[in-house]
Each structure stands twice: as C-alpha cells, then as structure tokens.
C-alpha positions as CSV (number, residue, x, y, z in Angstrom):
1,A,10.6,63.7,4.5
2,T,12.1,60.9,6.6
3,I,10.9,60.0,10.1
4,E,13.1,57.6,12.2
5,R,12.0,55.1,14.8
6,I,14.4,52.9,16.9
7,V,13.8,49.3,18.1
8,E,16.4,47.8,20.4
9,K,16.7,44.2,21.7
10,S,19.4,42.1,23.5
11,F,19.9,38.4,23.8
12,T,22.3,36.4,25.9
13,V,23.7,33.5,23.9
14,P,25.1,30.3,25.5
15,G,27.6,29.6,22.7
16,N,28.9,30.6,19.3
17,G,25.9,30.2,17.0
18,I,24.8,32.1,13.8
19,L,23.7,35.7,13.4
20,R,21.3,36.1,10.5
21,I,20.3,39.6,9.3
22,E,18.1,40.4,6.3
23,T,16.8,43.8,5.3
24,Q,15.4,45.7,2.3
25,G,16.9,49.1,1.5
26,G,19.0,49.3,4.7
27,Q,22.5,49.0,5.9
28,I,24.0,46.3,8.1
29,R,26.8,47.0,10.6
30,V,28.3,44.3,12.8
31,S,31.0,44.7,15.5
32,P,32.4,42.4,18.1
33,S,31.3,42.6,21.8
34,A,33.3,41.7,24.9
35,D,30.7,39.5,26.4
36,S,28.1,36.8,25.4
37,V,25.3,39.3,24.6
38,V,23.9,40.1,21.1
39,R,22.7,43.7,21.0
40,I,20.6,44.7,18.0
41,T,19.5,48.2,17.1
42,A,17.0,48.5,14.2
43,K,16.7,52.0,12.9
44,Q,13.5,52.4,10.8
45,R,13.7,55.2,8.2
46,I,10.2,55.9,7.1
47,K,9.4,58.0,4.0
48,A,6.5,60.0,5.6
49,D,5.6,63.7,6.3
50,T,3.7,63.1,9.5
51,E,3.8,60.7,12.5
52,I,0.4,59.4,11.6
53,E,1.5,58.6,8.0
54,A,4.6,56.9,9.5
55,D,2.4,54.7,11.8
56,E,0.3,53.6,8.8
57,L,3.4,52.6,6.8
58,L,4.9,50.7,9.7
59,K,1.8,48.5,9.8
60,K,3.0,46.8,6.6
61,L,6.5,46.2,7.9
62,E,7.4,42.7,9.0
63,L,10.1,43.1,11.7
64,T,11.3,39.9,13.4
65,V,14.0,39.9,16.0
66,E,14.3,36.7,17.9
67,Q,16.6,34.1,19.5
68,S,16.6,30.3,19.0
69,G,19.2,28.6,21.1
70,T,22.6,30.0,20.2
71,D,21.3,31.6,17.0
72,V,19.9,35.1,16.6
73,T,17.8,36.3,13.7
74,A,16.7,39.8,12.6
75,I,14.6,40.2,9.5
76,A,12.9,43.3,8.1
77,K,10.5,42.8,5.1
78,Y,8.1,45.1,3.3
79,E,6.1,42.6,1.3
80,Q,3.5,44.5,-0.6
81,R,4.4,47.4,-3.0
82,L,2.0,50.3,-2.5
83,P,0.5,52.4,-5.4
84,G,2.4,55.6,-6.1
85,F,5.9,54.2,-5.1
86,H,8.2,53.8,-8.0
87,F,11.1,51.3,-8.0
88,G,13.8,53.7,-6.7
89,S,11.7,54.8,-3.7
90,W,10.8,51.3,-2.6
91,P,10.5,50.2,0.2
92,P,8.8,53.1,2.0
93,V,10.4,51.9,5.3
94,A,14.1,51.0,5.2
95,V,15.6,49.3,8.3
96,D,19.3,49.7,9.2
97,F,20.7,47.1,11.6
98,T,23.5,47.9,14.0
99,V,24.6,44.8,15.9
100,S,27.3,43.8,18.4
101,V,28.0,40.1,18.8
102,P,30.4,37.7,20.5
103,A,33.4,37.6,18.3
104,G,33.1,33.8,17.7
105,M,29.6,33.9,16.1
106,A,29.1,33.2,12.4
107,N,27.4,35.9,10.3
108,D,24.9,35.5,7.5
109,L,24.1,39.1,6.3
110,R,21.8,40.1,3.4
111,S,20.6,43.5,2.1
112,S,18.8,44.4,-1.1
113,G,19.7,48.1,-0.9
114,G,22.5,49.0,1.4
115,G,26.1,48.5,2.4
116,I,27.5,45.9,4.8
117,T,30.3,46.5,7.4
118,V,31.8,43.9,9.6
119,G,34.5,44.5,12.2
120,D,37.1,42.1,13.6
121,I,35.1,38.8,13.9
122,N,36.5,35.3,14.5
123,G,33.5,33.5,13.0
124,R,32.8,33.0,9.3
125,V,31.2,35.8,7.3
126,T,28.7,35.5,4.5
127,A,27.6,38.9,3.0
128,R,25.2,39.6,0.1
129,T,24.0,43.0,-1.1
130,S,22.6,44.4,-4.4
131,G,23.0,48.0,-3.5
132,G,26.2,49.0,-1.7
133,G,29.7,48.3,-0.8
134,I,31.1,45.6,1.6
135,K,33.7,46.5,4.2
136,L,35.2,43.7,6.3
137,G,37.8,43.8,9.0
138,K,40.1,41.0,10.4
139,I,38.1,37.8,9.9
140,G,39.3,34.7,11.7
141,S,37.5,32.2,9.4
142,T,36.2,31.9,5.9
143,V,34.6,34.8,3.9
144,N,32.1,34.8,1.1
145,A,30.9,38.2,-0.1
146,H,29.0,39.4,-3.1
147,T,27.7,42.8,-4.2
148,S,26.1,44.1,-7.4
149,G,26.6,47.8,-6.6
150,G,29.9,48.6,-4.9
151,G,33.4,47.7,-4.0
152,I,34.7,45.2,-1.5
153,T,37.5,45.7,1.1
154,L,38.9,43.0,3.4
155,E,41.7,43.6,6.0
156,S,42.6,39.9,6.5
157,A,41.1,36.4,6.7
158,Q,42.4,33.2,8.2
159,G,40.3,30.9,6.0
160,D,39.3,30.7,2.3
161,V,38.0,33.9,0.7
162,E,35.5,34.3,-2.2
163,L,34.7,37.9,-3.2
164,D,32.6,39.0,-6.2
165,T,31.3,42.3,-7.3
166,S,29.8,43.7,-10.5
167,G,30.2,47.3,-9.6
168,G,33.5,48.2,-7.9
169,Q,37.1,47.4,-7.0
170,I,38.4,44.7,-4.6
171,K,41.1,45.5,-2.0
172,V,42.4,42.7,0.2
173,G,45.1,42.5,2.9
174,R,46.4,39.1,4.0
175,V,44.6,35.8,3.2
176,A,45.9,32.6,4.8
177,G,43.6,30.3,2.7
178,K,42.5,30.2,-0.9
179,A,41.6,33.6,-2.5
180,N,39.0,33.7,-5.3
181,L,38.4,37.3,-6.4
182,S,36.2,38.6,-9.3
183,T,35.0,42.0,-10.4
184,S,33.4,43.4,-13.6
185,G,33.8,47.1,-12.6
186,G,37.3,47.8,-11.1
187,G,40.8,46.7,-10.2
188,I,41.9,44.1,-7.8
189,T,44.6,44.5,-5.1
190,I,45.7,41.8,-2.7
191,E,48.7,42.4,-0.5
192,S,49.5,38.8,0.6
193,V,48.1,35.4,-0.2
194,E,49.8,32.2,1.1
195,N,47.8,29.5,-0.6
196,V,46.1,29.9,-4.0
197,L,45.1,33.0,-5.9
198,R,42.5,33.3,-8.6
199,A,41.7,36.8,-9.7
200,S,39.7,38.1,-12.6
201,T,38.6,41.6,-13.7
202,S,37.0,43.2,-16.7
203,G,37.5,46.8,-15.6
204,G,41.0,47.4,-14.2
205,G,44.4,46.1,-13.3
206,I,45.6,43.4,-10.8
207,T,48.2,43.9,-8.1
208,A,49.1,40.8,-6.1
209,G,51.6,39.6,-3.5
210,I,52.2,35.9,-3.1
211,S,54.1,34.8,0.0
212,G,55.1,31.2,0.6
213,A,54.8,28.1,-1.6
214,L,51.8,27.9,-3.9
215,K,49.5,25.0,-3.1
216,E,47.7,24.8,-6.5
217,D,47.7,26.6,-9.9
218,C,47.0,30.3,-9.7
219,S,45.2,32.4,-12.4
220,L,45.1,36.1,-12.9
221,N,43.1,37.6,-15.8
222,T,42.1,41.1,-16.8
223,S,40.5,42.7,-19.9
224,G,41.0,46.3,-18.7
225,G,44.5,46.8,-17.3
226,G,47.9,45.4,-16.4
227,I,49.0,42.7,-14.0
228,R,51.8,43.1,-11.4
229,V,52.7,40.2,-9.1
230,T,55.3,40.1,-6.3
231,V,56.4,36.6,-5.4
232,D,58.4,35.5,-2.3
233,K,61.8,34.6,-3.6
234,A,61.8,31.4,-1.6
235,A,58.6,30.2,-3.4
236,A,58.9,28.0,-6.5
237,F,56.2,28.6,-9.1
C-alpha cells in the first residue's frame, strides 16, 4: 500500500537566484509564478500498510527545504537501505516536488527515479534523471538535460542546448543557440536551429530544420535510420 503525506513551504526571494531540487524515486515539476515567491509542495509517497509504519519509515527520510539569499534548495534523501527492500522497491519513501518559481530563476534539478517537467522559464535549466523522461517548455536561456530512462522534449530555447538520453527519442522545437543532441534509443527531431547542429543516434532517424546561416560545422550521424534535413534556401553550407 501507499500512504501520502504533504509538506508545503513558501519563500519570498529578493532576486533571480537558483532553485536546486534533488530527490530519490520521485518526480519534479516546475512552473513559473507571477510574483517573487517560491512555493514548494513535497508529496511523500510511503510504502506502508499503516500510519504507524509510515511514521517509522519517515524517521529515516532526510527532507531539507530552505532558503539562502536568492537561492532555494529542496533535497529528499533516504540514506540507509533497509533489510527486505530489493533494488526496485527502493527507497521506501519517494518524494515528488511540485514547485512554482519566479520565471527568471535558474533551475538545477536532479532525480534518481522519476520524470522532470519544466514550464516556460527564462532562467537556465539543468536537469538530470536516471529513471524517467524530461519535458521542457519555452526556455529563455541555456538547457542541459540528461536521462538514462526516457525521452526528452523541448519546445524552444534562446541559448545553447545539450540533450542526451540512453533510453528514448528527442523532440525539439526552435533553438537559437548551438544544439548538441544525442540518443542511443530513439530518433531525433528538431524543427529549427539557427546556429550549429550536432545530432547523433544509434536507434532511429534524424529530421532537422536549419534556418539562417550556419556558424560552424554541423554533424548528423545515425546507425539506425535515415537523415532528412531542410535548409533555408538563403543559407550557404
């Protein structure tokens, strides 16, 4: 059975700092807010049959939610593996974070067992997960995302983009900066890149659109499909 507990905290931040989230076995969801307040909801999903058992398991959970100047940090760790829990059922308490932040904040997000979703954010985004997909909206800065267990989607980015996955496809809209895309388990689609494109896949085809003059050499490689490129007719290459 699963028992859920909710922890909520809010912080008023004086400027655009960094949001740092780290969790084991949980999902992370970040959306923009219309004010200067960071609102965090931590949903604790406890593998227990009774409330008493849930209370005992929560004693070994390290949950830290705090502010330091313009930065906000939320970390959920379950350090000690208990007898009777096999690898697939660990940790016994998974924490999902749902956060709303001022749109200008940078984001450093890490999960060892869940997906990551980020809405339309102006700050840079760094996302790491070993157990789920990554879904990103319109990002007004640079993006660096890696997953070992799912696909990656990105609506658009104003800065350089580096996306890497070992277990899914990559779908990207418009990128104004350099785009470096790599996957071992699916195809790659990028609608429009204006700067430099490097794309590599071992498990699918590549479909790319290049708009504007290329700034550097581009490279597209696949071991498991075809390559289709659309180039702006005004762009020399």
